[in-house]
C-alpha positions in Angstrom: 6.6 -11.2 14.1 10.4 -11.5 14.5 12.6 -13.7 12.3 16.4 -14.1 11.8 18.0 -13.1 8.5 18.8 -16.8 7.9 15.2 -17.8 8.4 14.0 -15.1 6.0 16.7 -16.1 3.4 15.7 -19.8 3.6 11.9 -19.2 3.6 11.6 -15.8 1.7 8.3 -16.6 0.0 6.7 -17.5 3.3 7.9 -14.3 5.0 6.7 -12.2 2.0 3.2 -13.7 2.5 3.4 -13.0 6.3 4.4 -9.4 5.6 1.1 -9.0 3.8 -0.7 -9.5 7.1 1.8 -8.1 9.6 5.2 -6.4 9.8 8.1 -8.9 10.0 11.1 -7.7 11.9 14.3 -9.3 10.6 17.1 -9.7 13.1 20.8 -9.9 12.2 23.4 -10.7 14.7 20.8 -10.5 17.4 19.6 -7.0 16.6 16.6 -5.7 14.7 17.9 -4.9 11.2 15.0 -4.3 8.8 11.2 -4.7 8.7 9.3 -6.3 5.9 5.9 -4.7 5.3 3.3 -5.0 2.5 3.4 -2.5 -0.4 0.0 -1.2 0.8 1.4 -0.4 4.2 4.5 1.2 2.7 2.3 3.5 0.5 0.1 4.3 3.5 3.2 5.3 5.5 4.5 7.4 2.6 1.2 9.3 2.4 1.2 10.0 6.1 4.7 11.3 5.8 3.8 13.5 2.8 0.9 14.9 4.7 3.1 15.6 7.7 5.6 17.5 5.6 2.9 19.4 3.7 1.4 20.5 7.0 4.8 21.7 8.2 5.3 23.6 5.0 2.0 25.3 5.4 2.8 26.3 8.9 6.1 27.7 7.7 4.4 29.8 5.0 1.8 31.1 7.5 4.6 32.2 9.8 6.3 34.2 7.0 8.7 31.8 5.4 8.9 32.6 1.7 11.1 29.8 0.5 14.7 29.6 -0.5 14.3 30.8 -4.1 12.2 33.8 -3.1 14.6 34.6 -0.3 17.5 34.5 -2.7 15.7 37.0 -5.0 15.0 39.3 -2.1 18.7 39.3 -1.1 19.8 40.0 -4.6 17.8 43.3 -4.8 
């Protein structure tokens, strides 16, 4: 759903309820500005992002990356 910033400001409670069911794109000066989502969806997206970065870190370690702290210690030797 799309709404203008003015609509959201004037009917905030209604749009908070709507965001529980679907993302609400808020437009300001004719352009998409922010998206209101439920807290549950926000947490789901955070866990997806965390899993993504964890997978990348695992791949880096498997390819030989030792991390910045270990690399600093190796250089100091």
